[in-house]
C-alpha positions in Angstrom: 77.1 129.2 76.1 74.6 126.4 76.3 70.9 126.6 77.4 69.9 123.9 79.9 66.3 122.7 80.5 64.7 122.9 83.9 62.7 125.3 86.0 64.0 127.9 86.1 65.9 127.6 82.9 69.7 127.8 83.2 72.7 128.5 81.0 76.1 126.8 81.1 79.3 128.7 80.1 82.6 127.0 79.6 86.1 128.4 78.9 89.5 129.0 80.4 89.6 128.3 84.1 90.6 131.7 85.5 88.2 133.9 83.4 85.3 131.5 84.1 86.2 131.5 87.8 86.2 135.3 87.8 82.8 135.4 86.2 81.5 132.9 88.8 82.7 135.3 91.6 80.9 138.2 90.0 77.7 136.2 89.6 77.9 135.1 93.2 77.9 138.7 94.4 75.7 140.4 91.8 73.3 137.5 91.5 72.6 137.5 95.2 71.7 141.2 94.9 69.3 140.6 91.9 71.6 142.6 89.6 72.7 139.5 87.6 71.4 136.0 87.1 71.8 133.8 90.2 74.8 131.5 90.3 73.8 127.8 90.4 77.2 126.1 90.5 80.7 126.4 89.2 83.7 124.2 88.6 87.0 124.4 86.8 86.3 126.1 83.5 82.5 125.8 83.9 79.8 128.0 85.4 76.0 127.4 85.5 73.6 130.3 86.2 69.9 130.9 86.0 68.9 132.4 82.6 67.8 136.0 82.8 64.3 136.2 81.4 63.6 138.8 78.8 65.7 140.3 75.9 68.1 143.1 75.2 67.0 146.3 73.4 68.8 149.3 71.9 69.8 151.4 74.9 70.0 154.6 72.8 66.2 154.4 72.3 65.3 154.1 76.0 62.5 156.2 77.4 63.0 158.1 80.6 61.5 155.5 83.0 63.7 152.7 81.8 66.8 154.8 81.5 66.3 155.8 85.1 65.8 152.1 86.1 69.1 151.2 84.4 70.9 154.0 86.1 69.5 152.8 89.5 70.6 149.3 88.8 74.2 150.4 87.9 74.3 152.4 91.1 73.3 149.3 93.1 76.1 147.4 91.4 78.7 150.0 92.3 77.5 149.9 95.9 78.2 146.2 96.2 81.9 146.4 96.8 84.4 149.2 97.4 88.1 149.2 97.9 91.4 151.1 97.9 92.8 149.5 94.7 91.6 148.3 91.3 92.6 147.3 87.8 92.3 144.7 85.1 93.4 141.0 85.3 96.3 141.5 82.9 97.9 144.3 84.8 101.2 143.5 86.6 99.8 145.1 89.8 96.6 146.9 90.9 96.4 150.7 90.9 96.2 152.3 94.3 94.8 155.6 93.2 92.4 156.8 90.5 95.3 158.6 88.9 97.2 155.3 88.7 94.1 153.5 87.4 93.7 156.0 84.6 97.3 155.7 83.7 96.8 151.9 83.4 93.8 152.4 81.1 95.9 154.8 79.0 98.6 152.0 78.8 95.9 149.6 77.6 94.9 152.0 74.8 98.5 152.7 73.8 99.2 149.0 73.5 96.6 148.8 70.7 97.1 152.2 69.1 98.7 152.9 65.8 100.9 155.8 64.8 97.9 157.8 63.9 96.5 157.8 67.4 99.7 159.1 69.2 98.6 162.7 69.2 95.1 161.7 70.2 96.3 159.7 73.1 98.4 162.7 74.3 95.4 165.0 74.1 93.3 162.6 76.1 96.1 162.1 78.7 96.4 165.8 79.2 92.6 166.3 79.6 90.8 166.6 82.9 91.3 163.6 85.2 88.4 161.9 87.0 88.1 163.2 90.6 88.4 160.7 93.4 85.2 159.9 95.2 86.4 159.4 98.9 89.2 157.5 100.5 88.1 154.2 98.9 87.1 155.3 95.4 87.2 151.9 93.7 83.9 150.1 93.1 82.7 146.9 91.5 82.2 147.6 87.8 80.5 145.5 85.1 83.1 146.6 82.6 81.2 145.8 79.4 77.8 147.6 79.5 76.8 147.0 75.8 73.2 146.6 75.0 73.4 142.8 74.6 74.6 142.5 78.2 71.5 144.3 79.6 68.5 141.9 79.6 65.1 143.4 80.2 62.5 141.3 81.9 59.1 142.0 83.5 60.9 143.1 86.7 63.4 145.4 85.0 66.9 145.0 83.7 69.6 142.6 84.8 73.2 142.4 83.7 74.9 139.4 82.0 78.3 138.4 80.7 80.7 139.5 83.5 84.0 138.6 81.7 85.4 142.2 82.2 84.2 143.0 85.7 86.8 144.6 87.9 87.3 147.1 90.7 87.6 150.5 89.1 86.1 154.0 88.8 82.3 153.8 88.6 82.4 156.9 86.3 84.2 154.7 83.8 81.4 152.2 83.7 78.9 155.1 83.0 81.2 156.6 80.3 81.5 153.3 78.5 77.7 152.8 78.6 77.3 156.2 76.9 80.0 155.9 74.3 79.7 152.3 73.2 75.9 152.5 72.9 75.8 155.9 71.4 73.5 157.3 74.0 71.9 160.7 73.1 72.5 163.4 75.7 68.9 163.1 76.9 69.2 159.3 77.5 72.6 159.7 79.2 71.0 162.4 81.4 68.1 160.1 82.4 70.6 157.4 83.3 72.4 159.8 85.6 69.0 160.8 87.1 68.4 157.2 88.1 72.0 156.7 89.2 71.8 159.8 91.5 74.0 162.7 92.2 74.5 163.8 88.6 76.2 167.0 89.7 79.2 165.0 90.9 79.0 161.9 88.7 78.3 163.8 85.4 81.7 165.6 85.3 83.5 162.4 86.5 81.9 160.4 83.7 82.7 163.0 81.1 86.4 162.9 82.0 86.4 159.3 81.0 84.4 159.4 77.7 87.1 160.2 75.2 89.4 157.5 76.6 86.8 154.7 76.8 85.6 155.6 73.3 89.1 155.3 71.9 90.0 152.1 73.9 86.7 150.4 72.7 87.4 151.5 69.1 91.0 150.1 69.2 89.7 146.9 70.7 87.2 146.4 67.9 89.9 147.3 65.3 92.3 144.7 66.8 89.4 142.1 66.6 89.1 143.0 62.8 85.8 144.9 63.2 86.7 148.2 61.5 83.0 149.1 61.0 82.5 149.2 64.8 85.9 150.8 65.4 85.7 153.8 63.1 82.8 155.7 64.8 84.3 155.1 68.3 87.7 156.5 67.3 86.1 159.4 65.6 84.0 160.1 68.7 87.2 160.0 70.8 88.8 162.6 68.4 85.7 164.8 68.8 85.8 164.6 72.6 89.5 165.3 72.7 88.9 168.5 70.7 86.3 169.9 73.0 
């Protein structure tokens, strides 16, 4: 990523054509809504966007007002698009139901798992499934809500780095936010307050938490980052045992 001069300042991101084109599509939609930096222009393998002013911060340390602001921002994101199918770019075909979507996410985890995670995966697969939220349950997700992808400026948070955006279950986005950032229960609860309808979304989010913790841990392990992987896999084991 390259910073560009100008007013407002901009950033240029270059990479493989299809992933960059996907990011440009996300910025076009989310940037117009003020959820992401505004898209300036895009071409084959290149995207230019306005730079989000501000800086990231540890999400586990958020106070209630900012946690609620983040929850409200994620709710706005999930309201941008809805559909009857979803999935990740490398899947052979999109899922047509949340059951099928969850099965696809379990396949993703199995592809990275070692022999030691076989029983854990079975325990997670047999756990409570997320409940569908209407006839068109798939929504636009960010897909990588780590602290470094949430930039806090004077006007609140905005989301950057849209490489993993997809149509999916909004509860998965919230579960990933909780597990990867190690949110204490109080902060996770404040995020849900800002998101709205915690009575429905809380149980849906919790049904995803073990699987997203494991999948994120296995991703870090495959990337050679065992220090990041170990606590996430341990967290998945703890959640599977509840």
